Legacy VTK file of the C-alpha trace (Angstrom):
# vtk DataFile Version 3.0
C-alpha trace
ASCII
DATASET POLYDATA
POINTS 225 float
-1.063 10.907 -7.188
-3.673 9.323 -5.004
-4.972 5.797 -4.941
-8.269 4.852 -3.367
-8.922 2.137 -0.823
-12.650 1.719 -1.231
-12.542 -1.871 0.040
-10.607 -1.142 3.244
-13.477 -1.741 5.670
-14.320 -5.038 3.956
-10.657 -6.033 4.065
-10.402 -5.469 7.780
-13.551 -7.425 8.595
-12.185 -10.615 7.073
-10.924 -13.361 9.379
-8.052 -15.650 8.502
-9.418 -19.135 7.826
-7.260 -22.020 8.993
-6.608 -23.028 5.392
-5.196 -19.578 4.624
-2.831 -19.849 7.547
-1.781 -23.324 6.485
-1.343 -22.366 2.839
0.158 -18.886 3.117
1.424 -18.470 6.632
4.314 -19.683 8.677
4.634 -20.219 12.385
6.309 -16.835 12.744
3.723 -14.950 10.702
1.330 -14.172 13.539
1.217 -10.447 14.168
2.498 -9.007 17.399
2.285 -5.601 18.962
6.054 -5.256 18.647
5.653 -4.672 14.908
5.490 -8.212 13.523
2.660 -8.718 11.053
1.681 -10.753 8.028
4.120 -8.690 5.956
7.137 -9.016 8.191
8.531 -6.030 10.084
8.157 -3.107 7.680
9.972 -0.873 10.160
13.065 -3.022 9.537
12.900 -2.932 5.742
15.526 -0.226 5.749
16.100 2.875 3.671
16.205 3.113 -0.110
18.504 5.430 -2.002
16.545 7.172 -4.758
17.361 9.962 -7.214
15.161 12.189 -5.024
16.985 11.331 -1.788
16.917 8.784 0.997
13.503 7.208 1.479
12.007 4.850 4.028
8.632 3.609 5.187
7.689 4.421 8.779
4.677 2.540 10.185
2.105 5.063 11.337
2.052 6.248 14.944
-1.534 7.447 15.135
-1.046 9.991 17.912
1.928 11.543 16.139
0.806 11.247 12.512
-2.965 11.682 12.479
-3.043 15.495 12.003
-0.792 15.273 8.954
-2.611 12.333 7.331
-6.029 13.874 7.997
-4.896 17.129 6.374
-3.780 15.225 3.281
-7.091 13.360 3.139
-8.926 16.689 2.974
-6.935 17.880 -0.034
-9.430 17.783 -2.935
-6.911 16.006 -5.195
-6.639 13.212 -2.631
-10.266 13.234 -1.491
-11.504 12.524 -5.011
-10.183 8.965 -4.697
-9.714 8.200 -1.003
-13.076 9.596 0.154
-11.908 10.241 3.728
-12.744 13.913 4.014
-14.079 15.383 7.227
-12.797 15.681 10.781
-9.679 13.794 11.858
-11.875 11.083 13.371
-12.771 9.891 9.856
-9.131 9.274 9.000
-8.478 7.934 12.511
-11.142 5.244 12.135
-9.705 4.172 8.778
-6.121 3.953 10.023
-6.869 2.542 13.452
-8.784 -0.372 11.927
-5.550 -1.445 10.262
-3.368 -0.831 13.329
-5.636 -2.989 15.496
-6.234 -5.641 12.822
-4.356 -8.864 12.192
-1.500 -7.235 10.292
-2.568 -7.925 6.722
-2.519 -4.158 5.971
0.061 -1.778 7.438
-0.324 2.010 7.127
2.962 3.864 6.721
4.338 7.327 6.146
6.785 7.674 3.281
9.700 9.727 4.590
11.983 11.419 2.056
15.213 12.945 3.391
13.668 13.021 6.843
10.400 14.670 5.757
7.075 12.737 5.831
5.574 13.412 2.394
3.423 10.451 1.400
1.044 7.872 2.862
1.184 4.181 1.999
-0.792 1.076 2.826
1.166 -2.119 2.258
-1.198 -5.059 2.259
-1.414 -8.779 1.613
-3.359 -8.898 -1.634
-3.914 -12.633 -1.270
-5.754 -12.014 2.013
-7.677 -9.011 0.715
-11.162 -8.891 -0.857
-9.308 -8.004 -4.074
-8.823 -11.770 -4.381
-12.585 -12.127 -4.947
-12.378 -10.062 -8.122
-9.151 -11.139 -9.797
-6.591 -13.901 -9.673
-3.979 -13.535 -6.955
-1.069 -15.694 -5.864
0.060 -16.624 -2.361
2.061 -13.775 -0.808
1.080 -11.205 -3.461
1.605 -7.779 -1.906
-0.457 -4.695 -2.700
0.181 -0.940 -2.512
-2.122 2.003 -1.887
-0.481 5.443 -1.834
-0.913 9.142 -1.967
1.530 12.013 -2.325
0.683 14.491 0.372
1.689 17.886 -0.975
0.735 19.430 -4.287
4.316 20.641 -4.839
5.497 16.997 -4.903
3.046 15.919 -7.595
3.456 15.965 -11.350
7.257 15.777 -11.448
7.835 12.037 -11.636
8.381 11.651 -7.887
5.533 9.167 -7.589
7.192 6.896 -10.122
10.499 7.130 -8.267
8.902 6.187 -4.953
6.808 3.376 -6.434
10.007 1.853 -7.819
11.686 2.200 -4.441
8.825 0.643 -2.464
8.410 -2.161 -4.995
12.091 -2.998 -4.601
11.761 -2.900 -0.809
8.824 -5.321 -0.953
10.595 -7.783 -3.216
13.853 -7.581 -1.283
12.229 -7.917 2.130
9.602 -10.531 1.219
11.378 -13.367 -0.650
8.152 -15.391 -0.894
6.403 -12.553 -2.737
6.619 -12.860 -6.516
4.313 -9.987 -7.487
3.449 -6.506 -6.274
-0.055 -5.269 -7.173
-1.886 -1.975 -7.219
-5.456 -1.093 -8.167
-5.802 2.660 -8.729
-9.081 4.075 -9.935
-9.153 4.019 -13.739
-10.061 7.736 -13.658
-6.804 8.504 -11.869
-4.694 8.799 -14.990
-1.594 10.236 -13.227
-1.530 7.287 -10.824
-1.904 4.710 -13.600
0.840 6.460 -15.594
3.172 6.479 -12.582
2.787 2.740 -12.067
3.389 2.093 -15.765
6.524 4.224 -15.682
7.685 2.307 -12.601
7.639 -0.969 -14.512
4.134 -2.224 -13.800
1.876 -3.598 -16.509
-1.811 -2.829 -16.848
-3.228 -6.340 -16.532
-6.976 -5.663 -16.529
-9.803 -3.420 -15.439
-11.648 -4.748 -12.406
-14.952 -3.667 -10.872
-14.328 -3.323 -7.141
-16.724 -1.998 -4.497
-16.868 1.741 -5.079
-14.658 1.970 -8.147
-13.515 0.549 -11.447
-9.833 -0.181 -10.954
-6.839 -0.577 -13.212
-5.096 -3.732 -12.000
-1.353 -3.030 -12.133
1.144 -5.846 -11.680
4.909 -5.884 -11.208
6.425 -9.374 -11.317
9.701 -10.377 -9.728
12.320 -10.754 -12.418
13.197 -14.418 -13.122
16.759 -13.937 -11.919
15.413 -12.680 -8.579
13.488 -15.908 -8.120
16.462 -18.161 -8.797
LINES 1 226
225 0 1 2 3 4 5 6 7 8 9 10 11 12 13 14 15 16 17 18 19 20 21 22 23 24 25 26 27 28 29 30 31 32 33 34 35 36 37 38 39 40 41 42 43 44 45 46 47 48 49 50 51 52 53 54 55 56 57 58 59 60 61 62 63 64 65 66 67 68 69 70 71 72 73 74 75 76 77 78 79 80 81 82 83 84 85 86 87 88 89 90 91 92 93 94 95 96 97 98 99 100 101 102 103 104 105 106 107 108 109 110 111 112 113 114 115 116 117 118 119 120 121 122 123 124 125 126 127 128 129 130 131 132 133 134 135 136 137 138 139 140 141 142 143 144 145 146 147 148 149 150 151 152 153 154 155 156 157 158 159 160 161 162 163 164 165 166 167 168 169 170 171 172 173 174 175 176 177 178 179 180 181 182 183 184 185 186 187 188 189 190 191 192 193 194 195 196 197 198 199 200 201 202 203 204 205 206 207 208 209 210 211 212 213 214 215 216 217 218 219 220 221 222 223 224
């Protein structure tokens, strides 16, 4: 189940206006090379127990993880939506832009029972060009993901992991009231996985490079109390 990030370059070229910082940020929100970013410290979000095993998000170490991520990007099932085929340098440029950016998008490996098996981008949807095409709220958090190996696809694992990551976001980011995703409308397995994970299909949105299904998961009222 792959999700495309056709607007990634545009996202990373944006600068944070002072009014965004004043409206959405806090004094401690400025990113630092120690792992702090506009999403908090994802490395400290902790593990999640899932029916498939223990799962956690590990922020990408480019030197260590590039060969694996680049191999996944050249899988035809992934390439159809991510469009990052080619030599490792293509994937490197995409990932490095996030690692050297202001922290609004953090690339991560999804590690299940100690095995890296998925790639995730956790991003601030309210600071993303997505906000130009649909209504977003302060602190809305977005997900891009792919399942790396064919053997892990088509068995409901994507739904399980989406639930787990959504819970991690809402637990770790109290100011976030919604988690968003925007898979390509042609990617029926991805859309189905988000629906099964408790997201609703809010709209179809024309984004640069794709027509997307806007998927939204809202924090339950009792969680906001």
